[in-house]
N, C-alpha and C positions, 0 to 999 in steps of 0.2 A: 459516662457523661451524665450532666443532670438535663432535663427536658422540661422545657416551660411550658404548659399550655392555657394560653390568655384568651379566655372565652369574652368576646366583645357581642353584648347584650343590649337590643333597643327593642322593647314591647313584644318581646317572645316568652311570655308568660306561659305559653302552650307548649314549648320546646324546651324551654330552658333547664326543666328537672332531667331530662333523659340527655341533654348535653354534657350537664354537669356530672350524672353518673358515669358517662363514658369516659371522661377524662379522668375521673378518680379510680375507675376501675383498670388502670391501664397495667399491665404485666411488668412493667419496666419499673426497678425499684427505685430510682432516682429522679420522682417527677413530681414536680410542683404544679400546683392548677390556682388562676387567680382570675377572677370574675371581673369586669369593669361593665359597670351600666351606665348608659349615655342617656340619663335622663328617662328613663320609662316611664310613662304615667299608667302602664296596665299594674297588675300584683305581681311582677315579675320580683321583685326586690323580696317579696313575702316569702317565695320559693327559695331563692339563692340563699336568704338567712338560715333557712333550715338546714344547710351545708357548711355554714360558717367555723364551726370548730375543724372543719377537714380541708378547709381551703387554707392557701400563702396568704392570699390577701381578698377584700372584696373592695373595691372602688367605685364609689357613687359619686357622679359627677353631673353638672347642668348636661343638657343634649349640645354636643358640640360635633358631631359627625365621627366619620370613620377614624379619618386622623389624627385628630384629638384623642379617639379611645386608642390606637394603637401606640401613640407620643406617651401617655401617659400609662399605659399598661407595661411598656418595655421599661418604661423609668424603674419600675418597681420589681420586676423580674430579675433572676439572677441564674439562669438555665444558659448551659453553652450553646444549647439548640432551641430554636422558638418556633411554636405554630400559634397563629391566630386564628381560635376555633368560632366560625360563627356561631352563635347561640341556638339556630333553628337546625345546625347539622350536628355530626354526632361520630365519634372515632369509634372503632374496632378495637377491643381489648389490647390487642399485641401490636397497633399502633407505634408507640413508641420503642418499644425492642425492634422492630422492623427497621424503623428510621436509623434507631443507633448502630443495629448491625450493617445497614449500608453506608455509614458514615465513613469518611478517610481523610487524611490530612488534605486542606487545600480545596474541601467541598464548601461552598456557598449556599446550595439549597441541595434536599431531598426533596422528590415532588412524587405523588402516587395518585391514582387512580379513586374516585369517590363513586361507590353504587348511587343511583338516582332514585328517590323516593319520594313518593306523594306526601301532600299535608299529614295523610294518617301514617305515616310510615310506612307505608306498602311497596315494595320494590316495583319499578317499573320497568324491568329488566335491561336496562342499560345502563352503560359507566359514562362519567365524562374525566378525562377528554379523549376523544376519537384517538388523536395523536398525542405521543409524548416524545419530545424532543429532548435531548441530553447531550453532555458534553461539547466537543467540536462543532457537531451539527447546530445546538441550541445557540451557541456563541455566534457562530456566521448568520444565523437565520436572523438574530437580533439585531446585527450591524448593517444587514441589508434592508431587511422587513420593520425592525422595531419591535418585534413578535416571534413568538415560537409556541409549539404545542406544550401547554403548561394546563394544569387542573384551575378550578376555582380556589378562591384564596385559603380555605379549610384543607385544599389538596397540599399544603406546602410547609415544607419545616427549613428555617434559615440558621444559618451560622450566626452567633451573637457579633463576630467581626463584621461579617456585610451587615446588618443592622446598624451597627454603630457607625457608620459610612453612611449612611443614607438616612438616618433618624435625625433630628424630628423633621416629617412630613409637614408641608404647609398644610395649615388647617381651612385656610379659607376655601381655597379650589379644589380640596378633597373631601370635603364632607361623605361622598361618596365614591367608591371604587380606588381607595388608597391602597387596597391590595395589589394594584396594578405596579405601583414603585418597587416593591422589592421582587416582584416575579419578573418583570421586565428587565430590571439592571441587574439581577442575580448571574449571568452569564459572564458580565462585565468583571466582576470580584472574585471568581473562582469557579470550581465546576459544579454544574449542575447535574445530580442524578435523580436517575427514575427508578422506581419501583413500580414491576407493573401489575401487579397484583392490588384490588382496590383495598384499601386501610381503613375505609370510614363511608359514611352516607351523606349525600348531598341533596337536600330538600328542595321539591318543585314547588313551588305555592300555586302555580298556574295550571289547569286541567290541560293535557296535550292538546284538545279539541276546542279550546277556548277562541280561536281565530285573530288572536295575537300575533303582530308582524315580530314580534322579539320574545322569542323563547329562551328568557331567563328570570330572573326574581327582580329585576328593575321596574321600578315603579312610574317612570319618567318618559318612558318610550323614547322614539327614534331619535329626538334631538339631543338627550341625555346619555346615549351610545355613541352619536357621532363625536359630541363634546369631550366622553371619555377616552375614544379611539384617538383622538388628535392631541389630546392634554398629554398623553401615555407617549405618543411619538416624539413629543417634545422633552419631555422626560429624560427619554431615551439618548437623545441628541445632546442636551445638556450634561446628562451622566459620563456621556462618554467623551466629551471635551474636557469634563472635569478633570478623569484621569489620564486623556493623552492619548486615546485609543482610536484608532480609523472608523471610520463609518460613512455611508452613503449620504451625499448631502441632502436629497429627497427620500425619504425613503418609500419601497414599496408596500402595498397592502398586501397584510397576509390574507388567506382566502376567508376566513370568517370575518374579516374588517371588508373586504370586500362586498359580502353578502350585504353587510349592514349599510356601505355606503350606495349600493344600487338601490335598497329599501329606501334610504334619505333622497336620492336623487328623485326618486318617481314619487313617494307617498309622503314626503315631508312638507312640513306650512311652507308658505312662498318665501318668508325670511330664510329658513334652511336651506333649502335649493339654491339661493342667490348666495349665501354664503359657500356652500360647495362649489359654484361654481365659480366664484371667485378665487378659491384656494388653489393651490398648484397641488395638483394631483387628486383633482377633482372630478376630471373628466372620464367620460364611457372608455376613452382609447387607454387611460391610465389604468383603469380598473383592469380592462382586460389582459394589458401588459403585464400587470401586477400577478394576475391568475398564471399567465406561462411562466412567469418567471421563477413560482414558486418550485425550489429542486426537488423535494422531496415526496411528490405527489405524481403517479404513471401519467402521461398525457391523457389516458382514458377521463381519469376525476379532474384534470383541469377542463379538459372540453367540457366534461358535464357541466360544473361551475359557470362556464363562461356562457354557454348555451343558456343556462338559467338566465345571468343576468342581463344576456340580449333579450331573452322572453321578457322579463321584468321591464326593461326600459322601452320596448318596443311594442309589445301586444296593446291592444286598446285595454282601458282601466280595469273594465271588469275581469278580464281574462287576465291581465297581468296581475292583480291582485289574487285571483285562484294560485295561479303560479307561484307567487310569493310567497303564500302559507306553506307550499310543499316541503320548503327548506325544514318545516321544524319537524317533518317526520323522520329526519335524518341526525336530530338531535341526539348525541353521545353515541358510544360504541354497543351495539346490541349484544348481549348476552343471552348465553344456553339459559333457558328454563328448567327449574328442576323437572323430574318425570313425574 
């Protein structure tokens, strides 16, 4: 099986070389690597051109966002399996081989954990995601919650057949977060398979003690996270309707979504808080019910998250802010450090 690794780059001069080297260094013999640059204004392309004779294609385009990069790069690739690799992340040498080994008829996606590293590629001792859901569990969670345990974009390998059904992605609303669409809808189009071992690294640009409420690489804060969650839920509903598959009329919130919703309810600006108050499923009661409906956690984990949500909602603002930042300490799955 041919594996296409499509590297999506925008202003990652500091990391693009390491990313390309990791893709070109795969042990699987039938691997093609394509770099698409989304209008970078730094020196990224000077680095990319050094590898041009080893790449299947180099695509330069004006800045249009992640969906446009996905659409254009998929048009050019020829792989049976497709990985979109963010240019600040990287894969381990046996990633493609391990993915091919896990593949079987009817698979829509193979997903795998990623080791978290900092801006200098130093291991943070944690892996993403904490929970991986696949098979019937992923399918059931997607229909009830519009979400399931899955890694960030670089930790997913998709079947070409799946992507032919989902692409092109609408470029206007999905400048950021376009990876949500194939991630969320994969269970509706085949079987999701998980590889428990990390097959690559996910770069965290924020220091873990910087005090930000949202622990990821989103530059836009709470409102962007809320918009991404709600847009993803609508994509799931529309996608399931398109193939005539059943689902809840109003999707519950997955635990990580409930955390973000609680932060938005308490710390978002006035406009965002009004939007949430007017939205179905935006009430505190619905957040708490969603947490309790999450079927794959033991009661103690659900109770702990519910208590955190209540503390964020009800404590005086300074105390609520201190509690709110505690959730970042649980980011990722802790792993043993080498002796």
